[in-house]
C-alpha distance (Angstrom), angle and dihedral (degrees) to the residues before:
residue distance angle dihedral
X1 . . .
X2 3.83 . .
X3 3.80 92.4 .
X4 3.79 90.9 49.4
X5 3.78 90.4 49.7
X6 3.81 90.2 50.2
X7 3.78 91.5 48.5
X8 3.81 95.3 49.8
X9 3.79 93.2 41.9
X10 3.82 94.0 53.9
X11 3.85 97.8 90.3
X12 3.81 92.3 50.5
X13 3.82 92.1 40.4
X14 3.81 93.7 51.6
X15 3.79 93.2 46.7
X16 3.82 91.9 45.2
X17 3.82 92.1 48.4
X18 3.79 91.0 55.5
X19 3.79 90.9 43.3
X20 3.82 89.6 56.6
X21 3.82 89.5 61.3
X22 3.81 92.0 45.3
X23 3.80 94.7 48.1
X24 3.78 92.6 44.4
X25 3.82 85.8 60.0
X26 3.82 91.4 49.1
X27 3.82 99.1 -97.8
X28 3.82 117.7 130.9
X29 3.79 105.0 -164.5
X30 3.80 104.9 -158.7
X31 3.82 85.9 162.9
X32 3.81 91.3 67.4
X33 3.80 91.0 107.2
X34 3.80 91.1 56.1
X35 3.80 93.1 45.9
X36 3.80 91.2 52.5
X37 3.81 92.2 46.2
X38 3.82 92.5 50.3
X39 3.80 90.4 48.2
X40 3.81 91.4 49.2
X41 3.81 91.0 53.5
X42 3.82 94.6 43.7
X43 3.81 90.2 49.4
X44 3.79 92.8 49.8
X45 3.81 94.5 45.0
X46 3.81 94.2 48.4
X47 3.80 92.2 46.3
X48 3.81 91.3 47.4
X49 3.81 91.5 52.2
X50 3.81 98.6 42.6
X51 3.81 101.4 26.7
X52 3.80 85.7 -135.5
X53 3.83 114.7 115.9
X54 3.81 92.3 -165.3
X55 3.81 89.6 61.6
X56 3.80 86.1 48.5
X57 3.80 90.9 55.8
X58 3.80 90.3 49.0
X59 3.81 91.2 49.7
X60 3.81 90.8 49.2
X61 3.80 92.3 51.8
X62 3.82 92.9 46.5
X63 3.82 91.4 50.1
X64 3.80 90.6 49.6
X65 3.80 92.7 47.9
X66 3.81 91.3 49.7
X67 3.78 93.8 52.3
X68 3.79 92.3 42.1
X69 3.81 90.8 52.4
X70 3.82 89.7 48.8
X71 3.79 90.9 50.5
X72 3.79 92.9 44.7
X73 3.80 91.1 53.4
X74 3.79 92.3 58.2
X75 3.80 97.6 39.6
X76 3.82 99.3 39.3
X77 3.79 107.2 25.7
X78 3.81 97.5 31.5
X79 3.83 92.7 31.9
X80 3.81 93.3 -137.5
X81 3.80 122.2 163.1
X82 3.82 108.1 -74.2
X83 3.82 94.5 -147.4
X84 3.82 93.1 51.8
X85 3.80 93.9 46.8
X86 3.81 91.7 45.2
X87 3.80 92.2 50.6
X88 3.80 89.7 50.2
X89 3.82 89.7 51.4
X90 3.80 90.6 52.4
X91 3.79 93.6 50.4
X92 3.80 92.3 44.6
X93 3.80 93.0 49.8
X94 3.79 93.4 48.0
X95 3.80 92.6 49.9
X96 3.81 94.6 43.1
X97 3.82 97.0 48.1
X98 3.80 92.7 44.4
X99 3.81 91.6 50.5
X100 3.80 94.5 46.0
X101 3.79 92.5 45.6
X102 3.81 93.5 50.3
X103 3.79 92.3 44.2
X104 3.79 91.4 53.2
X105 3.79 102.2 35.1
X106 3.80 105.2 23.6
X107 3.77 136.3 -96.4
X108 3.76 95.4 -67.0
X109 3.79 94.0 33.5
X110 3.76 116.5 -113.5
X111 3.76 119.4 -117.1
X112 3.79 107.5 -89.6
X113 3.76 131.4 -179.2
X114 3.78 127.7 -166.2
X115 3.82 130.9 -171.5
X116 3.79 116.2 -99.6
X117 3.77 131.1 -141.8
X118 3.82 115.2 -80.4
X119 3.79 109.9 -92.0
X120 3.77 126.9 -126.5
X121 3.78 102.3 -147.6
X122 3.80 106.4 -48.0
X123 3.78 94.7 -22.8
X124 3.78 135.5 74.1
X125 3.84 124.4 -131.1
X126 3.82 94.8 -100.2
X127 3.80 89.7 63.9
X128 3.79 88.5 58.3
X129 3.81 89.5 47.0
X130 3.80 86.8 57.2
X131 3.81 93.0 48.8
X132 3.82 90.8 50.9
X133 3.80 94.1 42.8
X134 3.82 95.4 56.4
X135 3.85 97.3 66.1
X136 3.82 89.9 37.6
X137 3.81 92.3 55.6
X138 3.82 91.3 44.2
X139 3.81 91.3 51.8
X140 3.79 93.5 44.1
X141 3.80 94.6 50.1
X142 3.82 94.9 44.3
X143 3.77 106.3 33.4
X144 3.80 109.6 29.2
X145 3.77 128.2 79.2
X146 3.78 90.2 -127.8
X147 3.80 92.0 53.1
X148 3.81 92.1 50.7
X149 3.80 89.2 49.1
X150 3.80 91.0 51.0
X151 3.78 90.6 52.2
X152 3.79 90.1 48.2
X153 3.80 91.6 51.8
X154 3.81 88.7 57.7
X155 3.80 94.6 44.9
X156 3.80 107.8 29.3
X157 3.82 109.6 3.1
X158 3.80 93.0 177.5
X159 3.81 88.9 58.4
X160 3.79 90.4 52.7
X161 3.79 89.9 51.4
X162 3.80 90.6 48.5
X163 3.81 89.2 53.8
X164 3.80 90.3 57.8
X165 3.80 100.3 -97.1
X166 3.78 126.7 125.0
X167 3.80 109.8 -126.1
X168 3.80 90.4 -160.6
X169 3.80 91.3 54.1
X170 3.81 92.9 44.6
X171 3.78 91.9 51.1
X172 3.80 92.1 46.7
X173 3.80 90.4 51.7
X174 3.80 91.9 47.4
X175 3.81 91.6 48.4
X176 3.81 90.3 53.2
X177 3.80 91.7 48.2
X178 3.80 88.9 51.5
X179 3.81 88.7 48.6
X180 3.81 91.2 51.0
X181 3.79 92.2 55.1
X182 3.81 91.4 43.7
X183 3.81 88.0 54.1
X184 3.79 91.0 53.4
X185 3.81 88.8 47.9
X186 3.80 92.4 53.2
X187 3.79 91.4 45.7
X188 3.80 91.6 51.2
X189 3.78 91.0 50.3
X190 3.82 97.8 52.3
X191 3.82 102.2 27.3
X192 3.79 104.0 33.3
X193 3.81 106.7 26.4
X194 3.81 105.3 28.5
X195 3.80 103.0 20.1
X196 3.79 84.4 -149.9
X197 3.79 142.8 45.2
X198 3.78 134.2 -104.5
X199 3.78 130.6 -177.6
X200 3.81 111.4 -84.7
X201 3.81 89.6 -1.0
X202 3.80 93.3 161.7
X203 3.82 86.2 70.8
X204 3.80 95.9 -168.2
X205 3.80 97.8 -42.6
X206 3.80 90.6 129.2
X207 3.81 90.3 58.1
X208 3.80 89.8 45.3
X209 3.81 89.0 54.6
X210 3.82 90.3 53.6
X211 3.79 89.4 49.2
X212 3.81 91.0 50.4
X213 3.81 90.0 54.5
X214 3.80 89.2 57.1
X215 3.80 92.3 44.5
X216 3.81 91.4 48.7
X217 3.82 92.3 51.9
X218 3.83 91.7 -121.0
X219 3.82 90.1 -67.2
X220 3.82 111.8 131.2
X221 3.82 96.2 -141.4
X222 3.79 94.4 48.9
X223 3.82 91.7 43.6
X224 3.80 92.1 56.1
X225 3.81 90.8 44.1
X226 3.81 88.9 53.1
X227 3.79 90.0 49.6
X228 3.80 88.7 56.4
X229 3.81 87.5 66.1
X230 3.78 89.6 59.5
X231 3.80 91.1 46.3
X232 3.79 90.6 48.9
X233 3.80 91.4 51.7
X234 3.80 90.9 49.4
X235 3.81 92.2 48.1
X236 3.82 89.1 48.4
X237 3.79 88.8 52.2
X238 3.81 92.7 57.7
X239 3.82 92.7 41.9
X240 3.79 91.4 51.5
X241 3.81 91.1 51.3
X242 3.82 91.2 48.2
X243 3.81 91.2 50.0
X244 3.79 90.7 51.2
X245 3.80 95.2 -120.3
X246 3.79 106.5 177.0
X247 3.77 102.5 -123.9
X248 3.81 127.3 125.7
X249 3.81 109.6 -83.9
X250 3.81 90.6 -134.1
X251 3.81 90.6 57.2
X252 3.80 92.3 53.1
X253 3.81 91.8 48.9
X254 3.82 91.3 48.7
X255 3.83 93.4 47.7
X256 3.85 97.2 96.8
X257 3.80 91.4 49.2
X258 3.80 94.0 45.8
X259 3.80 90.4 50.2
X260 3.82 92.0 49.4
X261 3.80 91.2 49.7
X262 3.81 92.7 49.4
X263 3.80 92.0 48.3
X264 3.79 92.5 49.9
X265 3.82 91.8 48.7
X266 3.79 93.3 48.7
X267 3.80 101.5 37.3
X268 3.79 103.9 20.7
X269 3.80 96.8 74.1
X270 3.75 115.4 118.7
X271 3.79 94.4 6.7
X272 3.78 112.6 146.8
X273 3.77 122.5 -163.9
X274 3.80 129.0 -153.8
X275 3.81 109.2 -46.0
X276 3.82 94.3 -121.2
X277 3.82 96.8 39.7
X278 3.81 109.1 143.6
X279 3.80 92.9 3.1
X280 3.84 114.6 124.2
X281 3.78 112.4 -127.5
X282 3.76 121.8 -128.5
X283 3.78 116.5 -177.3
X284 3.79 115.2 -120.1
X285 3.77 109.2 -127.1
């Protein structure tokens, strides 16, 4: 059961891990859902065309980085509202992926199947990427000069500037790191878990990842541990259906989201994020 929970939690965990870095720098990526969805489609399409899932992963990451750079330009350089830009990204991604999918595979979407990454035991390589990335992100954010500067740019951006760092550059770098992990998350969803693509297949996982960052107090280890709860609920959903437990199908599907909501209500009280989270930075001259 643990391995299934880890497997199903990987998309949310990867996206949430990248979001930790972004939010620590002051970037609230409401468009995470759209980035993941675009990456999932790009990964599926590239794998379908080349029959090589590794090329699919690369395509997913590149698509996520492109959209993340686009979003970062408007929210960091142009200092536009991060919620508005993120919402626009989500709507754009949903419309674009739906249109491309229907144009390529028909109005209803024909049944497609793509090869997945070779598994190591019960797990695929992207799960091991996640397990290696967690301590790396923790070490980077706590022990390196760059990590301390990123945290400063989300708490006291003027202090980071005074120390010789560019807050704009730090936030751009953090946004691209978040996009990289979101690309891996989308690739894992379509290539490793589904072996296919469906319209709006992320189904709110981007928003769940943002919620897990809050629940995990912006600490990478706790964030991934929180994401395991979502993965466990999703694995339980499939096991319950396989065992023929007589519960409404809609309730089983909603279980991960209900659990996340309950956890946030119970444990999310009084949680404060980085002081400058979501606040555009304008350099004081």
